[in-house]
Gaussian input, Z-matrix of N, CA and C with variables (Angstrom, degrees):
# hf/3-21g

backbone

0 1
 N
 C     1     B1
 C     2     B2     1     A1
 N     3     B3     2     A2     1     D1
 C     4     B4     3     A3     2     D2
 C     5     B5     4     A4     3     D3
 N     6     B6     5     A5     4     D4
 C     7     B7     6     A6     5     D5
 C     8     B8     7     A7     6     D6
 N     9     B9     8     A8     7     D7
 C    10    B10     9     A9     8     D8
 C    11    B11    10    A10     9     D9
 N    12    B12    11    A11    10    D10
 C    13    B13    12    A12    11    D11
 C    14    B14    13    A13    12    D12
 N    15    B15    14    A14    13    D13
 C    16    B16    15    A15    14    D14
 C    17    B17    16    A16    15    D15
 N    18    B18    17    A17    16    D16
 C    19    B19    18    A18    17    D17
 C    20    B20    19    A19    18    D18
 N    21    B21    20    A20    19    D19
 C    22    B22    21    A21    20    D20
 C    23    B23    22    A22    21    D21
 N    24    B24    23    A23    22    D22
 C    25    B25    24    A24    23    D23
 C    26    B26    25    A25    24    D24
 N    27    B27    26    A26    25    D25
 C    28    B28    27    A27    26    D26
 C    29    B29    28    A28    27    D27
 N    30    B30    29    A29    28    D28
 C    31    B31    30    A30    29    D29
 C    32    B32    31    A31    30    D30
 N    33    B33    32    A32    31    D31
 C    34    B34    33    A33    32    D32
 C    35    B35    34    A34    33    D33
 N    36    B36    35    A35    34    D34
 C    37    B37    36    A36    35    D35
 C    38    B38    37    A37    36    D36
 N    39    B39    38    A38    37    D37
 C    40    B40    39    A39    38    D38
 C    41    B41    40    A40    39    D39
 N    42    B42    41    A41    40    D40
 C    43    B43    42    A42    41    D41
 C    44    B44    43    A43    42    D42
 N    45    B45    44    A44    43    D43
 C    46    B46    45    A45    44    D44
 C    47    B47    46    A46    45    D45
 N    48    B48    47    A47    46    D46
 C    49    B49    48    A48    47    D47
 C    50    B50    49    A49    48    D48
 N    51    B51    50    A50    49    D49
 C    52    B52    51    A51    50    D50
 C    53    B53    52    A52    51    D51
 N    54    B54    53    A53    52    D52
 C    55    B55    54    A54    53    D53
 C    56    B56    55    A55    54    D54
 N    57    B57    56    A56    55    D55
 C    58    B58    57    A57    56    D56
 C    59    B59    58    A58    57    D57
 N    60    B60    59    A59    58    D58
 C    61    B61    60    A60    59    D59
 C    62    B62    61    A61    60    D60
 N    63    B63    62    A62    61    D61
 C    64    B64    63    A63    62    D62
 C    65    B65    64    A64    63    D63
 N    66    B66    65    A65    64    D64
 C    67    B67    66    A66    65    D65
 C    68    B68    67    A67    66    D66
 N    69    B69    68    A68    67    D67
 C    70    B70    69    A69    68    D68
 C    71    B71    70    A70    69    D69
 N    72    B72    71    A71    70    D70
 C    73    B73    72    A72    71    D71
 C    74    B74    73    A73    72    D72
 N    75    B75    74    A74    73    D73
 C    76    B76    75    A75    74    D74
 C    77    B77    76    A76    75    D75
 N    78    B78    77    A77    76    D76
 C    79    B79    78    A78    77    D77
 C    80    B80    79    A79    78    D78
 N    81    B81    80    A80    79    D79
 C    82    B82    81    A81    80    D80
 C    83    B83    82    A82    81    D81
 N    84    B84    83    A83    82    D82
 C    85    B85    84    A84    83    D83
 C    86    B86    85    A85    84    D84
 N    87    B87    86    A86    85    D85
 C    88    B88    87    A87    86    D86
 C    89    B89    88    A88    87    D87
 N    90    B90    89    A89    88    D88
 C    91    B91    90    A90    89    D89
 C    92    B92    91    A91    90    D90
 N    93    B93    92    A92    91    D91
 C    94    B94    93    A93    92    D92
 C    95    B95    94    A94    93    D93
 N    96    B96    95    A95    94    D94
 C    97    B97    96    A96    95    D95
 C    98    B98    97    A97    96    D96
 N    99    B99    98    A98    97    D97
 C   100   B100    99    A99    98    D98
 C   101   B101   100   A100    99    D99
 N   102   B102   101   A101   100   D100
 C   103   B103   102   A102   101   D101
 C   104   B104   103   A103   102   D102
 N   105   B105   104   A104   103   D103
 C   106   B106   105   A105   104   D104
 C   107   B107   106   A106   105   D105
 N   108   B108   107   A107   106   D106
 C   109   B109   108   A108   107   D107
 C   110   B110   109   A109   108   D108
 N   111   B111   110   A110   109   D109
 C   112   B112   111   A111   110   D110
 C   113   B113   112   A112   111   D111
 N   114   B114   113   A113   112   D112
 C   115   B115   114   A114   113   D113
 C   116   B116   115   A115   114   D114
 N   117   B117   116   A116   115   D115
 C   118   B118   117   A117   116   D116
 C   119   B119   118   A118   117   D117
 N   120   B120   119   A119   118   D118
 C   121   B121   120   A120   119   D119
 C   122   B122   121   A121   120   D120
 N   123   B123   122   A122   121   D121
 C   124   B124   123   A123   122   D122
 C   125   B125   124   A124   123   D123
 N   126   B126   125   A125   124   D124
 C   127   B127   126   A126   125   D125
 C   128   B128   127   A127   126   D126
 N   129   B129   128   A128   127   D127
 C   130   B130   129   A129   128   D128
 C   131   B131   130   A130   129   D129
 N   132   B132   131   A131   130   D130
 C   133   B133   132   A132   131   D131
 C   134   B134   133   A133   132   D132
 N   135   B135   134   A134   133   D133
 C   136   B136   135   A135   134   D134
 C   137   B137   136   A136   135   D135
 N   138   B138   137   A137   136   D136
 C   139   B139   138   A138   137   D137
 C   140   B140   139   A139   138   D138
 N   141   B141   140   A140   139   D139
 C   142   B142   141   A141   140   D140
 C   143   B143   142   A142   141   D141
 N   144   B144   143   A143   142   D142
 C   145   B145   144   A144   143   D143
 C   146   B146   145   A145   144   D144
 N   147   B147   146   A146   145   D145
 C   148   B148   147   A147   146   D146
 C   149   B149   148   A148   147   D147
 N   150   B150   149   A149   148   D148
 C   151   B151   150   A150   149   D149
 C   152   B152   151   A151   150   D150
 N   153   B153   152   A152   151   D151
 C   154   B154   153   A153   152   D152
 C   155   B155   154   A154   153   D153
 N   156   B156   155   A155   154   D154
 C   157   B157   156   A156   155   D155
 C   158   B158   157   A157   156   D156
 N   159   B159   158   A158   157   D157
 C   160   B160   159   A159   158   D158
 C   161   B161   160   A160   159   D159
 N   162   B162   161   A161   160   D160
 C   163   B163   162   A162   161   D161
 C   164   B164   163   A163   162   D162
 N   165   B165   164   A164   163   D163
 C   166   B166   165   A165   164   D164
 C   167   B167   166   A166   165   D165
 N   168   B168   167   A167   166   D166
 C   169   B169   168   A168   167   D167
 C   170   B170   169   A169   168   D168
 N   171   B171   170   A170   169   D169
 C   172   B172   171   A171   170   D170
 C   173   B173   172   A172   171   D171
 N   174   B174   173   A173   172   D172
 C   175   B175   174   A174   173   D173
 C   176   B176   175   A175   174   D174
 N   177   B177   176   A176   175   D175
 C   178   B178   177   A177   176   D176
 C   179   B179   178   A178   177   D177
 N   180   B180   179   A179   178   D178
 C   181   B181   180   A180   179   D179
 C   182   B182   181   A181   180   D180
 N   183   B183   182   A182   181   D181
 C   184   B184   183   A183   182   D182
 C   185   B185   184   A184   183   D183
 N   186   B186   185   A185   184   D184
 C   187   B187   186   A186   185   D185
 C   188   B188   187   A187   186   D186
 N   189   B189   188   A188   187   D187
 C   190   B190   189   A189   188   D188
 C   191   B191   190   A190   189   D189
 N   192   B192   191   A191   190   D190
 C   193   B193   192   A192   191   D191
 C   194   B194   193   A193   192   D192
 N   195   B195   194   A194   193   D193
 C   196   B196   195   A195   194   D194
 C   197   B197   196   A196   195   D195
 N   198   B198   197   A197   196   D196
 C   199   B199   198   A198   197   D197
 C   200   B200   199   A199   198   D198
 N   201   B201   200   A200   199   D199
 C   202   B202   201   A201   200   D200
 C   203   B203   202   A202   201   D201
 N   204   B204   203   A203   202   D202
 C   205   B205   204   A204   203   D203
 C   206   B206   205   A205   204   D204
 N   207   B207   206   A206   205   D205
 C   208   B208   207   A207   206   D206
 C   209   B209   208   A208   207   D207
 N   210   B210   209   A209   208   D208
 C   211   B211   210   A210   209   D209
 C   212   B212   211   A211   210   D210
 N   213   B213   212   A212   211   D211
 C   214   B214   213   A213   212   D212
 C   215   B215   214   A214   213   D213
 N   216   B216   215   A215   214   D214
 C   217   B217   216   A216   215   D215
 C   218   B218   217   A217   216   D216
 N   219   B219   218   A218   217   D217
 C   220   B220   219   A219   218   D218
 C   221   B221   220   A220   219   D219
 N   222   B222   221   A221   220   D220
 C   223   B223   222   A222   221   D221
 C   224   B224   223   A223   222   D222
 N   225   B225   224   A224   223   D223
 C   226   B226   225   A225   224   D224
 C   227   B227   226   A226   225   D225
 N   228   B228   227   A227   226   D226
 C   229   B229   228   A228   227   D227
 C   230   B230   229   A229   228   D228
 N   231   B231   230   A230   229   D229
 C   232   B232   231   A231   230   D230
 C   233   B233   232   A232   231   D231
 N   234   B234   233   A233   232   D232
 C   235   B235   234   A234   233   D233
 C   236   B236   235   A235   234   D234
 N   237   B237   236   A236   235   D235
 C   238   B238   237   A237   236   D236
 C   239   B239   238   A238   237   D237
 N   240   B240   239   A239   238   D238
 C   241   B241   240   A240   239   D239
 C   242   B242   241   A241   240   D240

   B1=1.4468
   B2=1.5268
   B3=1.3064
   B4=1.4543
   B5=1.5245
   B6=1.3284
   B7=1.4609
   B8=1.5228
   B9=1.3117
   B10=1.4591
   B11=1.5168
   B12=1.3319
   B13=1.4516
   B14=1.5179
   B15=1.3128
   B16=1.4509
   B17=1.5131
   B18=1.2991
   B19=1.4543
   B20=1.5173
   B21=1.3180
   B22=1.4621
   B23=1.5213
   B24=1.3004
   B25=1.4577
   B26=1.5202
   B27=1.3226
   B28=1.4652
   B29=1.5222
   B30=1.3386
   B31=1.4595
   B32=1.5331
   B33=1.3312
   B34=1.4705
   B35=1.5249
   B36=1.3349
   B37=1.4569
   B38=1.5271
   B39=1.3311
   B40=1.4546
   B41=1.5227
   B42=1.3091
   B43=1.4608
   B44=1.5266
   B45=1.3319
   B46=1.4615
   B47=1.5206
   B48=1.3207
   B49=1.4603
   B50=1.5268
   B51=1.3289
   B52=1.4558
   B53=1.5208
   B54=1.3441
   B55=1.4618
   B56=1.5181
   B57=1.3186
   B58=1.4608
   B59=1.5212
   B60=1.3261
   B61=1.4655
   B62=1.5210
   B63=1.3146
   B64=1.4550
   B65=1.5215
   B66=1.3255
   B67=1.4605
   B68=1.5283
   B69=1.3126
   B70=1.4704
   B71=1.5313
   B72=1.2980
   B73=1.4582
   B74=1.5165
   B75=1.3150
   B76=1.4574
   B77=1.5268
   B78=1.2970
   B79=1.4592
   B80=1.5237
   B81=1.3314
   B82=1.4594
   B83=1.5163
   B84=1.3071
   B85=1.4603
   B86=1.5193
   B87=1.3310
   B88=1.4568
   B89=1.5229
   B90=1.3289
   B91=1.4585
   B92=1.5222
   B93=1.3123
   B94=1.4546
   B95=1.5252
   B96=1.3177
   B97=1.4535
   B98=1.5188
   B99=1.3101
   B100=1.4517
   B101=1.5233
   B102=1.3255
   B103=1.4535
   B104=1.5236
   B105=1.3219
   B106=1.4569
   B107=1.5253
   B108=1.3403
   B109=1.4651
   B110=1.5263
   B111=1.3131
   B112=1.4583
   B113=1.5226
   B114=1.3179
   B115=1.4622
   B116=1.5223
   B117=1.3370
   B118=1.4537
   B119=1.5261
   B120=1.3314
   B121=1.4572
   B122=1.5168
   B123=1.3263
   B124=1.4602
   B125=1.5144
   B126=1.3063
   B127=1.4598
   B128=1.5299
   B129=1.3482
   B130=1.4716
   B131=1.5238
   B132=1.3406
   B133=1.4619
   B134=1.5215
   B135=1.3157
   B136=1.4617
   B137=1.5294
   B138=1.3146
   B139=1.4579
   B140=1.5206
   B141=1.3403
   B142=1.4745
   B143=1.5266
   B144=1.3095
   B145=1.4659
   B146=1.5224
   B147=1.3339
   B148=1.4637
   B149=1.5303
   B150=1.3351
   B151=1.4634
   B152=1.5281
   B153=1.3233
   B154=1.4639
   B155=1.5246
   B156=1.3287
   B157=1.4717
   B158=1.5174
   B159=1.3284
   B160=1.4632
   B161=1.5247
   B162=1.3288
   B163=1.4591
   B164=1.5181
   B165=1.3275
   B166=1.4738
   B167=1.5297
   B168=1.3231
   B169=1.4767
   B170=1.5288
   B171=1.3381
   B172=1.4587
   B173=1.5259
   B174=1.3254
   B175=1.4652
   B176=1.5124
   B177=1.3195
   B178=1.4682
   B179=1.5307
   B180=1.3298
   B181=1.4633
   B182=1.5283
   B183=1.3449
   B184=1.4612
   B185=1.5315
   B186=1.3231
   B187=1.4623
   B188=1.5239
   B189=1.3205
   B190=1.4656
   B191=1.5241
   B192=1.3401
   B193=1.4712
   B194=1.5235
   B195=1.3370
   B196=1.4554
   B197=1.5154
   B198=1.3169
   B199=1.4601
   B200=1.5288
   B201=1.3310
   B202=1.4623
   B203=1.5217
   B204=1.3231
   B205=1.4627
   B206=1.5168
   B207=1.3410
   B208=1.4694
   B209=1.5295
   B210=1.3038
   B211=1.4571
   B212=1.5232
   B213=1.3294
   B214=1.4683
   B215=1.5304
   B216=1.3214
   B217=1.4609
   B218=1.5255
   B219=1.3183
   B220=1.4582
   B221=1.5220
   B222=1.3320
   B223=1.4740
   B224=1.5211
   B225=1.3325
   B226=1.4726
   B227=1.5209
   B228=1.3031
   B229=1.4572
   B230=1.5133
   B231=1.3258
   B232=1.4477
   B233=1.5225
   B234=1.3190
   B235=1.4547
   B236=1.5168
   B237=1.3229
   B238=1.4622
   B239=1.5267
   B240=1.3302
   B241=1.4713
   B242=1.4907
   A1=108.45
   A2=117.02
   A3=124.42
   A4=108.67
   A5=117.83
   A6=122.04
   A7=109.69
   A8=115.93
   A9=122.89
   A10=106.81
   A11=117.15
   A12=120.15
   A13=108.73
   A14=116.41
   A15=122.19
   A16=107.96
   A17=117.61
   A18=121.58
   A19=109.02
   A20=114.39
   A21=120.02
   A22=108.58
   A23=114.89
   A24=122.79
   A25=107.44
   A26=116.25
   A27=120.45
   A28=106.79
   A29=116.68
   A30=119.65
   A31=110.84
   A32=116.61
   A33=121.83
   A34=113.08
   A35=117.50
   A36=121.43
   A37=111.31
   A38=117.90
   A39=121.36
   A40=113.66
   A41=118.03
   A42=121.83
   A43=109.71
   A44=115.42
   A45=120.44
   A46=109.58
   A47=116.46
   A48=121.94
   A49=106.40
   A50=116.61
   A51=121.64
   A52=110.78
   A53=116.64
   A54=121.07
   A55=111.76
   A56=117.55
   A57=121.65
   A58=107.96
   A59=117.48
   A60=119.55
   A61=111.67
   A62=116.05
   A63=121.36
   A64=109.23
   A65=115.93
   A66=120.12
   A67=108.85
   A68=116.80
   A69=119.34
   A70=112.37
   A71=115.37
   A72=122.77
   A73=107.07
   A74=115.67
   A75=116.64
   A76=108.69
   A77=116.39
   A78=121.79
   A79=109.83
   A80=117.07
   A81=121.51
   A82=109.39
   A83=115.82
   A84=121.25
   A85=109.13
   A86=116.52
   A87=122.09
   A88=109.19
   A89=115.19
   A90=120.92
   A91=107.37
   A92=116.94
   A93=121.69
   A94=109.15
   A95=116.44
   A96=122.33
   A97=106.48
   A98=117.26
   A99=121.91
   A100=108.37
   A101=117.04
   A102=122.77
   A103=108.19
   A104=116.81
   A105=121.51
   A106=108.07
   A107=117.84
   A108=119.03
   A109=110.76
   A110=114.75
   A111=120.36
   A112=107.51
   A113=117.64
   A114=120.73
   A115=112.45
   A116=117.25
   A117=120.13
   A118=113.11
   A119=118.39
   A120=120.17
   A121=112.97
   A122=116.07
   A123=119.62
   A124=109.08
   A125=116.28
   A126=122.78
   A127=109.33
   A128=118.02
   A129=119.04
   A130=112.64
   A131=117.57
   A132=120.82
   A133=112.30
   A134=118.71
   A135=122.57
   A136=109.17
   A137=115.02
   A138=121.36
   A139=109.55
   A140=117.84
   A141=119.83
   A142=111.66
   A143=115.75
   A144=122.40
   A145=111.93
   A146=117.34
   A147=120.59
   A148=110.87
   A149=116.79
   A150=121.01
   A151=110.12
   A152=116.72
   A153=121.19
   A154=110.17
   A155=116.62
   A156=120.16
   A157=112.10
   A158=117.53
   A159=119.92
   A160=110.62
   A161=117.89
   A162=121.53
   A163=111.89
   A164=116.14
   A165=120.57
   A166=109.88
   A167=116.66
   A168=120.07
   A169=111.11
   A170=116.16
   A171=120.32
   A172=110.61
   A173=117.13
   A174=120.95
   A175=112.05
   A176=116.83
   A177=121.20
   A178=109.62
   A179=116.52
   A180=120.69
   A181=110.43
   A182=116.39
   A183=119.82
   A184=111.23
   A185=117.01
   A186=120.28
   A187=111.04
   A188=117.23
   A189=120.92
   A190=112.71
   A191=117.53
   A192=120.11
   A193=111.97
   A194=116.73
   A195=120.61
   A196=115.41
   A197=118.05
   A198=121.37
   A199=109.23
   A200=115.43
   A201=120.99
   A202=109.69
   A203=115.56
   A204=123.24
   A205=108.53
   A206=116.93
   A207=118.72
   A208=108.93
   A209=117.37
   A210=121.18
   A211=112.05
   A212=117.00
   A213=120.01
   A214=111.54
   A215=117.56
   A216=121.14
   A217=112.32
   A218=117.78
   A219=119.97
   A220=111.81
   A221=117.24
   A222=121.43
   A223=111.15
   A224=118.80
   A225=121.28
   A226=110.03
   A227=115.62
   A228=120.29
   A229=114.68
   A230=118.17
   A231=120.48
   A232=108.14
   A233=116.02
   A234=120.63
   A235=109.21
   A236=117.89
   A237=122.51
   A238=112.91
   A239=117.91
   A240=120.02
   A241=112.51
   D1=138.32
   D2=-179.28
   D3=-103.15
   D4=137.81
   D5=178.63
   D6=-109.51
   D7=139.54
   D8=175.60
   D9=-128.18
   D10=126.00
   D11=176.99
   D12=-103.64
   D13=131.79
   D14=178.35
   D15=-148.70
   D16=178.41
   D17=176.97
   D18=-118.10
   D19=157.42
   D20=-178.08
   D21=-156.81
   D22=171.75
   D23=175.32
   D24=-122.37
   D25=142.41
   D26=174.01
   D27=-96.16
   D28=121.87
   D29=-178.73
   D30=-83.74
   D31=-178.91
   D32=-176.90
   D33=-64.61
   D34=-19.53
   D35=178.54
   D36=-92.74
   D37=4.33
   D38=179.77
   D39=79.86
   D40=15.49
   D41=179.78
   D42=-93.75
   D43=145.70
   D44=176.58
   D45=-85.90
   D46=130.81
   D47=175.59
   D48=-115.37
   D49=105.80
   D50=-177.93
   D51=-66.62
   D52=140.72
   D53=178.48
   D54=-67.75
   D55=-29.40
   D56=175.87
   D57=-148.74
   D58=152.34
   D59=-178.62
   D60=-66.65
   D61=152.28
   D62=175.31
   D63=-77.63
   D64=160.59
   D65=177.98
   D66=-58.03
   D67=141.96
   D68=-178.20
   D69=-59.78
   D70=130.75
   D71=172.95
   D72=-142.45
   D73=171.56
   D74=175.39
   D75=-71.27
   D76=156.46
   D77=-178.79
   D78=-63.83
   D79=128.98
   D80=178.72
   D81=-160.73
   D82=160.54
   D83=175.36
   D84=-76.50
   D85=148.74
   D86=-179.93
   D87=-134.52
   D88=162.25
   D89=172.07
   D90=-97.43
   D91=139.86
   D92=-177.84
   D93=-124.95
   D94=129.82
   D95=172.77
   D96=-114.82
   D97=124.06
   D98=-177.84
   D99=-107.87
   D100=122.40
   D101=177.24
   D102=-105.93
   D103=114.67
   D104=-178.49
   D105=-108.49
   D106=115.11
   D107=-178.87
   D108=-70.35
   D109=146.07
   D110=172.10
   D111=-71.61
   D112=158.42
   D113=-178.53
   D114=-57.62
   D115=-32.65
   D116=-176.37
   D117=-90.34
   D118=2.98
   D119=-179.84
   D120=-123.07
   D121=38.25
   D122=176.26
   D123=-66.10
   D124=138.09
   D125=-177.32
   D126=-80.75
   D127=114.72
   D128=-179.43
   D129=-66.15
   D130=-17.44
   D131=178.85
   D132=-90.12
   D133=-1.31
   D134=-177.12
   D135=-87.99
   D136=81.16
   D137=-179.36
   D138=-73.56
   D139=132.31
   D140=179.01
   D141=-56.53
   D142=143.82
   D143=-177.76
   D144=-54.01
   D145=-40.85
   D146=-178.20
   D147=-61.30
   D148=-39.10
   D149=-179.76
   D150=-67.82
   D151=-42.68
   D152=178.82
   D153=-62.00
   D154=-47.37
   D155=-179.36
   D156=-62.37
   D157=-38.68
   D158=178.75
   D159=-65.49
   D160=-38.42
   D161=176.65
   D162=-63.26
   D163=-40.51
   D164=177.99
   D165=-65.33
   D166=-44.56
   D167=178.56
   D168=-59.95
   D169=-44.55
   D170=-179.45
   D171=-63.43
   D172=-45.06
   D173=178.50
   D174=-61.77
   D175=-41.78
   D176=178.99
   D177=-63.76
   D178=-44.39
   D179=179.04
   D180=-59.43
   D181=-45.92
   D182=-179.92
   D183=-62.55
   D184=-41.34
   D185=179.37
   D186=-64.96
   D187=-42.05
   D188=-177.20
   D189=-72.84
   D190=-23.64
   D191=-179.56
   D192=-101.46
   D193=12.57
   D194=174.84
   D195=76.77
   D196=15.17
   D197=179.49
   D198=-86.56
   D199=64.96
   D200=-176.65
   D201=-125.83
   D202=165.78
   D203=177.72
   D204=-126.48
   D205=147.00
   D206=173.40
   D207=-61.88
   D208=143.72
   D209=-176.82
   D210=-59.05
   D211=-29.96
   D212=178.86
   D213=-62.87
   D214=-30.70
   D215=179.38
   D216=-76.04
   D217=-21.78
   D218=-177.87
   D219=-65.60
   D220=-23.22
   D221=-178.64
   D222=-89.20
   D223=-12.77
   D224=-179.79
   D225=-58.71
   D226=129.49
   D227=176.70
   D228=86.69
   D229=-4.70
   D230=178.23
   D231=-89.86
   D232=123.62
   D233=-178.68
   D234=-79.21
   D235=118.01
   D236=-174.88
   D237=-92.72
   D238=11.43
   D239=-178.86
   D240=-68.28

């Protein structure tokens, strides 16, 4: 059995709306396990998809327009103690 982890939203009708489509496969039945976090256990590392995509777009734009730094400069000012 193959596992795929993705995110989704449950709408008012109880249907799952996937944040992005799954990789194309032939039509088949699947098993679904839904993990619903409690209000007090929100994952601080679970960045919303829109925020992640905007960061990727910004990084791509900076790379394509030459707004980059040599990797040696990225360590300047970082205390290695």
